[in-house]
C-alpha positions as CSV (number, residue, x, y, z in Angstrom):
1,X,-7.2,-14.4,15.0
2,X,-5.2,-11.1,14.5
3,X,-1.7,-10.1,15.6
4,X,-1.3,-10.7,19.3
5,X,2.4,-10.3,19.9
6,X,4.9,-8.1,18.0
7,X,8.6,-8.4,18.1
8,X,10.2,-5.0,17.7
9,X,13.4,-5.4,15.7
10,X,14.9,-2.0,16.6
11,X,16.0,0.2,19.5
12,X,15.8,3.7,21.0
13,X,12.8,6.0,20.5
14,X,11.3,4.2,17.6
15,X,11.2,0.9,19.5
16,X,9.3,2.7,22.3
17,X,7.0,4.3,19.8
18,X,6.1,0.9,18.3
19,X,5.6,-0.5,21.8
20,X,3.2,2.3,22.8
21,X,1.1,1.8,19.6
22,X,0.9,-2.0,20.1
23,X,-0.1,-1.7,23.8
24,X,-2.9,0.8,22.9
25,X,-4.2,-1.9,20.5
26,X,-4.0,-4.6,23.2
27,X,-1.0,-6.3,21.6
28,X,1.9,-7.7,23.5
29,X,5.5,-6.7,22.7
30,X,8.8,-8.4,22.5
31,X,12.0,-6.3,22.8
32,X,15.2,-7.6,21.3
33,X,18.3,-5.9,22.4
34,X,22.1,-5.9,22.4
35,X,24.0,-6.1,25.7
36,X,24.6,-2.4,25.4
37,X,20.8,-1.7,25.5
38,X,19.9,-4.0,28.4
39,X,18.7,-0.9,30.4
40,X,16.9,0.8,27.6
41,X,13.4,2.1,28.3
42,X,11.6,0.0,25.6
43,X,13.4,-3.1,27.0
44,X,12.0,-2.2,30.5
45,X,8.5,-1.7,29.3
46,X,8.1,-4.5,26.8
47,X,6.2,-7.7,27.9
48,X,9.1,-9.9,26.9
49,X,12.8,-9.0,26.3
50,X,15.5,-11.1,24.6
51,X,19.2,-10.3,24.3
52,X,20.3,-11.0,20.7
53,X,24.0,-10.2,20.9
54,X,26.9,-7.9,21.8
55,X,26.9,-4.1,21.2
56,X,27.9,-4.1,17.5
57,X,24.8,-3.7,15.3
58,X,26.2,-6.3,12.9
59,X,26.1,-8.9,15.7
60,X,22.7,-7.8,17.2
61,X,20.2,-5.6,15.4
62,X,21.4,-6.8,12.0
63,X,21.7,-10.4,13.0
64,X,18.8,-11.9,11.0
65,X,19.1,-15.4,12.4
66,X,19.1,-14.1,16.0
67,X,16.0,-12.0,15.4
68,X,14.0,-14.9,13.8
69,X,15.1,-17.2,16.6
70,X,13.9,-14.6,19.2
71,X,10.5,-14.4,17.4
72,X,10.1,-18.1,17.4
73,X,11.2,-18.5,21.1
74,X,8.9,-15.7,22.2
75,X,5.9,-16.8,20.1
76,X,5.8,-13.4,18.3
77,X,3.4,-13.6,15.3
78,X,4.6,-10.3,13.7
79,X,7.8,-8.3,13.4
80,X,8.0,-4.5,13.1
81,X,11.4,-3.4,11.9
82,X,11.1,0.4,12.7
83,X,13.5,2.4,10.5
84,X,17.1,1.8,9.7
85,X,18.7,-1.6,10.5
86,X,16.7,-4.3,8.6
87,X,13.6,-2.2,7.7
88,X,14.4,-2.0,4.0
89,X,16.0,-5.4,3.6
90,X,13.9,-7.3,1.2
91,X,15.6,-10.6,1.9
92,X,14.9,-10.3,5.6
93,X,11.2,-9.5,4.9
94,X,11.0,-12.7,2.8
95,X,12.6,-14.8,5.5
96,X,10.1,-13.4,8.1
97,X,7.2,-14.3,5.8
98,X,8.5,-17.8,5.1
99,X,8.5,-18.4,8.9
100,X,4.8,-17.6,8.9
101,X,5.4,-14.4,10.8
102,X,3.7,-11.2,9.6
103,X,6.0,-8.5,8.3
104,X,4.8,-5.1,9.4
105,X,6.1,-3.4,6.2
106,X,5.7,-3.4,2.4
107,X,5.8,-6.4,0.2
108,X,9.4,-7.7,-0.2
109,X,9.3,-7.1,-4.0
110,X,8.5,-3.4,-3.5
111,X,11.3,-3.0,-1.0
112,X,13.7,-4.5,-3.5
113,X,12.5,-2.4,-6.4
114,X,12.6,0.9,-4.5
115,X,16.0,0.0,-2.8
116,X,17.7,0.0,-6.2
117,X,17.9,3.6,-7.3
118,X,18.0,2.9,-11.0
119,X,15.0,0.5,-10.9
120,X,13.2,2.9,-8.5
121,X,13.5,5.7,-11.0
122,X,12.3,3.5,-13.9
123,X,9.3,2.3,-11.8
124,X,8.5,5.9,-10.7
125,X,8.5,7.1,-14.3
126,X,6.3,4.2,-15.4
127,X,3.8,5.1,-12.6
128,X,3.6,8.7,-13.7
129,X,5.8,10.4,-11.1
130,X,7.9,13.4,-12.4
131,X,11.6,12.6,-12.7
132,X,14.8,14.6,-12.6
133,X,16.2,14.6,-16.2
134,X,19.0,12.1,-16.5
135,X,20.2,8.7,-17.8
136,X,17.6,6.0,-18.4
137,X,19.6,3.6,-16.2
138,X,23.1,2.7,-15.2
139,X,26.0,4.4,-17.1
140,X,28.1,1.8,-18.8
141,X,30.9,4.0,-20.3
142,X,32.4,7.5,-20.1
143,X,31.3,8.1,-23.7
144,X,27.7,7.4,-22.7
145,X,28.0,9.6,-19.6
146,X,29.3,12.5,-21.8
147,X,26.4,12.1,-24.2
148,X,23.8,12.1,-21.4
149,X,25.4,15.1,-19.7
150,X,25.4,17.0,-23.0
151,X,21.7,16.3,-23.5
152,X,20.6,17.4,-20.0
153,X,23.2,20.2,-19.6
154,X,25.8,20.8,-17.0
155,X,26.1,20.8,-14.0
156,X,25.2,17.2,-13.6
157,X,25.2,14.8,-10.6
158,X,26.7,11.2,-10.7
159,X,25.0,8.9,-8.1
160,X,25.5,5.4,-6.9
161,X,22.6,3.1,-7.7
162,X,22.9,1.4,-4.3
163,X,23.8,4.6,-2.5
164,X,22.7,6.6,0.5
165,X,24.0,9.2,2.9
166,X,25.8,11.1,0.1
167,X,28.4,8.3,-0.6
168,X,29.1,7.7,-4.3
169,X,27.6,11.1,-5.2
170,X,29.6,13.8,-7.0
171,X,28.6,17.1,-8.6
172,X,30.2,17.6,-12.1
173,X,30.3,21.3,-13.0
174,X,31.8,20.9,-16.6
175,X,32.7,18.3,-19.2
176,X,36.3,18.5,-18.2
177,X,35.4,17.2,-14.7
178,X,33.3,14.3,-16.0
179,X,35.8,11.3,-16.3
180,X,37.5,11.8,-12.9
181,X,34.2,12.4,-11.0
182,X,32.5,9.3,-12.5
183,X,35.6,7.2,-11.6
184,X,35.7,8.6,-8.1
185,X,31.9,7.9,-7.6
186,X,32.3,4.4,-8.9
187,X,35.2,3.6,-6.5
188,X,33.4,5.2,-3.5
189,X,30.2,3.2,-4.3
190,X,32.2,-0.1,-4.7
191,X,33.9,0.5,-1.3
192,X,30.7,1.5,0.5
193,X,28.1,-0.7,-1.1
194,X,30.0,-3.5,-3.0
195,X,28.3,-2.2,-6.2
196,X,29.9,0.4,-8.5
197,X,26.8,1.0,-10.6
198,X,26.2,4.7,-11.1
199,X,23.8,6.9,-13.1
200,X,23.6,10.6,-14.0
201,X,21.0,13.3,-13.1
202,X,20.5,17.0,-13.8
203,X,22.0,18.9,-10.8
204,X,19.4,21.2,-9.3
205,X,20.9,24.5,-8.0
206,X,18.9,25.3,-4.9
207,X,16.0,22.9,-4.4
208,X,13.9,22.0,-1.4
209,X,13.4,18.4,-0.1
210,X,9.6,17.7,0.0
211,X,8.3,14.2,0.7
212,X,4.8,12.7,0.6
213,X,3.5,10.2,3.1
214,X,1.6,7.4,1.5
215,X,-0.3,4.3,2.7
216,X,-1.6,1.4,0.7
217,X,-3.6,-1.7,1.7
218,X,-1.8,-4.0,-0.7
219,X,-5.0,-4.6,-2.7
220,X,-4.9,-1.5,-4.9
221,X,-6.2,1.1,-2.5
222,X,-4.0,3.9,-1.4
223,X,-4.1,7.4,0.3
224,X,-1.6,10.2,0.9
225,X,-1.3,12.1,4.1
226,X,0.2,15.3,2.8
227,X,3.8,16.4,2.6
228,X,6.7,17.2,4.9
229,X,9.4,19.7,4.2
230,X,12.8,18.2,5.2
231,X,15.1,20.8,3.5
232,X,17.1,21.6,6.7
233,X,19.8,19.0,6.2
234,X,23.5,18.6,7.0
235,X,25.5,16.0,5.0
236,X,22.2,14.6,3.6
237,X,21.0,14.1,7.2
238,X,17.7,15.8,8.2
239,X,17.9,18.1,11.2
240,X,14.4,19.7,11.4
241,X,11.2,18.8,9.6
242,X,7.9,20.5,9.2
243,X,4.4,19.8,7.8
244,X,2.9,21.2,5.8
245,X,5.7,22.8,3.6
246,X,5.7,26.6,3.8
247,X,6.1,26.8,0.0
248,X,3.3,24.6,-1.3
249,X,-0.2,25.8,-2.1
250,X,-3.3,23.7,-1.3
251,X,-3.7,23.1,-5.1
252,X,-0.1,21.8,-5.4
253,X,-0.6,19.6,-2.4
254,X,-3.8,18.1,-3.8
255,X,-2.4,17.7,-7.3
256,X,0.9,15.9,-6.2
257,X,-0.9,14.0,-3.4
258,X,-3.3,12.5,-5.8
259,X,-0.5,11.6,-8.3
260,X,1.4,9.7,-5.6
261,X,-1.6,8.0,-4.1
262,X,-2.7,6.9,-7.6
263,X,0.9,5.5,-8.3
264,X,0.8,3.5,-5.0
265,X,-2.6,2.1,-5.8
266,X,-1.5,1.1,-9.2
267,X,1.6,-0.6,-7.7
268,X,-0.5,-2.5,-5.1
269,X,1.7,-1.0,-2.4
270,X,1.2,-2.2,1.2
271,X,1.8,-0.3,4.3
272,X,3.6,3.0,5.0
273,X,5.9,4.6,2.4
274,X,7.4,8.0,1.7
275,X,8.0,9.4,-1.8
276,X,10.8,11.9,-1.7
277,X,11.1,14.8,-4.2
278,X,13.3,17.7,-4.9
279,X,11.2,20.8,-5.5
280,X,12.4,23.9,-7.4
281,X,10.6,26.7,-9.1
282,X,7.2,25.0,-8.6
283,X,8.4,21.7,-10.2
284,X,8.7,18.3,-8.4
285,X,11.4,15.8,-9.2
286,X,11.3,12.2,-7.8
287,X,14.5,11.2,-6.0
288,X,13.6,8.0,-4.1
289,X,11.1,6.1,-2.1
290,X,11.5,4.9,1.4
291,X,9.6,1.7,2.0
292,X,9.3,2.1,5.7
293,X,8.2,4.4,8.5
294,X,10.2,7.7,8.5
295,X,11.9,9.3,11.5
296,X,9.8,12.4,10.9
297,X,6.4,10.6,10.8
298,X,5.1,12.4,14.0
299,X,4.6,15.8,12.1
300,X,2.2,14.0,9.7
301,X,0.4,12.5,12.7
302,X,0.1,15.9,14.3
303,X,-1.6,17.6,11.3
304,X,-3.8,14.6,10.3
305,X,-4.6,12.9,13.6
306,X,-3.8,9.5,12.0
307,X,-1.6,7.1,14.1
308,X,0.8,5.8,11.4
309,X,2.2,3.0,13.4
310,X,-1.3,1.7,14.4
311,X,-2.2,1.9,10.7
312,X,0.9,-0.1,9.8
313,X,-0.1,-2.8,12.2
314,X,-3.7,-2.9,11.0
315,X,-2.6,-3.3,7.4
316,X,-0.1,-6.0,8.2
317,X,-3.0,-7.8,9.9
318,X,-5.0,-7.7,6.6
319,X,-7.4,-5.0,7.6
320,X,-8.5,-2.2,5.3
321,X,-7.2,1.4,5.5
322,X,-8.9,3.1,8.5
323,X,-9.3,6.3,6.5
324,X,-10.4,7.2,3.0
325,X,-8.8,10.1,1.2
326,X,-11.8,12.4,1.6
327,X,-11.7,11.8,5.4
328,X,-8.1,13.0,5.8
329,X,-8.1,16.6,7.0
330,X,-5.0,18.7,7.2
331,X,-5.1,21.1,10.2
332,X,-2.5,23.4,11.6
333,X,1.3,23.1,11.5
334,X,3.8,20.8,13.1
335,X,7.6,20.9,13.4
336,X,10.0,18.2,14.6
337,X,13.5,18.8,16.0
338,X,15.8,15.8,16.0
339,X,17.8,16.0,19.3
340,X,21.2,14.3,19.1
341,X,23.8,13.5,21.7
342,X,26.5,15.5,20.0
343,X,28.2,18.9,20.0
344,X,25.5,21.3,18.6
345,X,27.8,23.0,16.1
346,X,30.7,20.7,15.3
347,X,28.5,17.5,15.6
348,X,31.1,15.4,17.4
349,X,29.1,12.6,19.1
350,X,28.7,12.9,22.9
351,X,27.6,9.6,24.4
352,X,27.6,9.0,28.1
353,X,25.6,9.2,31.3
354,X,22.5,11.4,31.4
355,X,22.6,13.0,34.8
356,X,19.4,15.1,34.6
357,X,16.5,14.7,32.2
358,X,13.3,16.7,32.0
359,X,11.0,16.4,28.9
360,X,9.3,19.5,27.7
361,X,5.5,19.4,28.1
362,X,2.3,21.4,27.8
363,X,-0.4,21.5,25.2
364,X,0.5,20.1,21.7
365,X,4.1,19.2,22.8
366,X,5.2,15.6,22.2
367,X,8.6,14.1,23.1
368,X,9.5,10.7,21.5
369,X,12.5,9.5,23.6
370,X,13.7,6.6,25.6
371,X,15.9,8.8,27.9
372,X,15.8,9.0,31.7
373,X,18.1,10.3,34.4
374,X,20.7,7.6,35.0
375,X,20.6,6.2,31.5
376,X,24.0,5.8,29.8
377,X,23.8,6.6,26.0
378,X,25.9,3.9,24.3
379,X,28.5,5.0,21.7
380,X,27.7,2.3,19.2
381,X,24.6,3.6,17.4
382,X,23.1,6.7,15.8
383,X,23.4,9.8,18.0
384,X,19.7,10.7,17.9
385,X,18.3,10.5,21.5
386,X,15.0,12.3,21.3
387,X,12.5,14.0,18.9
388,X,10.6,17.1,20.0
389,X,7.4,17.5,18.0
390,X,5.3,20.6,18.5
391,X,1.9,21.5,16.9
392,X,0.2,24.9,16.5
393,X,-2.8,26.2,14.7
394,X,-0.5,28.4,12.6
395,X,3.2,28.1,11.6
396,X,4.0,31.2,13.6
397,X,2.2,29.8,16.7
398,X,4.0,26.5,16.2
399,X,7.4,28.2,16.2
400,X,6.5,30.2,19.4
401,X,5.5,27.0,21.1
402,X,8.7,25.2,19.9
403,X,10.9,27.9,21.3
404,X,9.2,27.6,24.6
405,X,9.5,23.8,24.6
406,X,13.2,23.9,23.7
407,X,13.8,26.2,26.6
408,X,12.0,23.8,28.9
409,X,13.9,20.6,27.7
410,X,16.7,19.6,30.1
411,X,19.3,17.0,29.2
412,X,22.5,17.2,31.3
413,X,25.6,15.0,31.4
414,X,26.1,15.0,27.6
415,X,26.1,17.6,24.9
416,X,23.0,17.8,22.7
417,X,21.8,19.6,19.6
418,X,19.2,21.7,21.5
419,X,21.3,24.9,21.2
420,X,21.5,24.4,17.4
421,X,17.7,24.3,17.2
422,X,17.3,27.4,19.4
423,X,19.8,29.3,17.2
424,X,17.9,28.2,14.0
425,X,14.6,29.5,15.4
426,X,16.1,33.0,15.6
427,X,17.1,33.1,11.9
428,X,14.8,35.3,9.7
429,X,15.0,32.7,6.8
430,X,13.7,29.9,9.0
431,X,11.0,32.1,10.4
432,X,10.0,33.1,6.9
433,X,10.2,29.4,5.7
434,X,12.7,30.6,3.1
435,X,15.4,27.9,3.0
436,X,16.6,25.1,0.7
437,X,18.6,21.9,1.2
438,X,21.8,24.0,1.0
439,X,20.8,26.6,3.6
440,X,22.0,24.8,6.8
441,X,25.5,23.9,5.5
442,X,26.0,27.5,4.2
443,X,24.8,28.9,7.6
444,X,27.1,26.6,9.5
445,X,30.0,27.6,7.2
446,X,29.3,31.3,7.9
447,X,29.3,30.6,11.7
448,X,32.8,29.0,11.5
449,X,34.2,31.8,9.2
């Protein structure tokens, strides 16, 4: 007997995305929600809905005991964590499995390994992935840091081992800046993550962020589904993603794809994962692995025709991969715009009542969103309210269709980032695919000047 009822331990567009995939497979869904999300679209559509706490995520979506109780009360035989919240919490994955509930995600030990930046880097190196030159592990003293920095050459980057979102990360231009930057990074990391472990890496001047989507069956078989270019970022947050990357050749794609798939097979990895690299001057450098579904997974689905959530559910159910590597074909081009409820240029959040909502449509246009007219966007969570994903046979055709779709999309009552995306699609560098991870912040800085 396979999975028959999935509890969705998340909210917003990703909860709706999981619900849709489950229903297309004939599987019932259980929505858990905070009091602030009682009117959310996924809660309305799910077969069962259980309130698990007040608006604060700590008391609801991060409340492990409440989620396990909801699974037991509702008779759910699997839990899908989506992304964010508990999706990369190895302890929660273990608890789920000890309750004889299937965890729709990787093995807990792989979540733990890849969640520790130092251990992740060591593991990636052992699996043959190319690394950014840097310290072998945590830095234990300023003397050791100085020695490593001298070897790899300034500028260097100090990073928190448990970090994320740019916290505990400092660029060190010269030896004179080393001691104060390391001390600052350690204190930031301690405050944000309760762990002041830091390590050093070579600072790359103007790289792109290119990530590979991988899938494993947990039994030594794995495939890759190509790459996504996520270089358009602000404060380490992705704004627009595209697949394939405008800068990679077919040869580079196949070479790196086979390296990452082989690494995942060797690791015995299970489910969906994303291996993130910085890319500069034709060289890849491993930065981290996300042991979950990514926000930007729809662009990969668009160019491969593979439903990644369906694949996650199948693998958690003990089934083999539905596609072999030689069956995966990459066709056309796809771009995703993250649409947030915020001022498009100063990024101040804009929660509130959606008075009018009209989703863009037409051929090869997809909108992942739980919005509807009359819905009140709560102020307690991430500001992303929709994803607009557009596919075209060519990158140029995709951009033309995306412009049209953005014009068509109507969200009134709150400010959104739609005008930002419209402005970006008029920039020659974006049209040429000529941008790096620094491009967006520099462009925004010029606008303000």
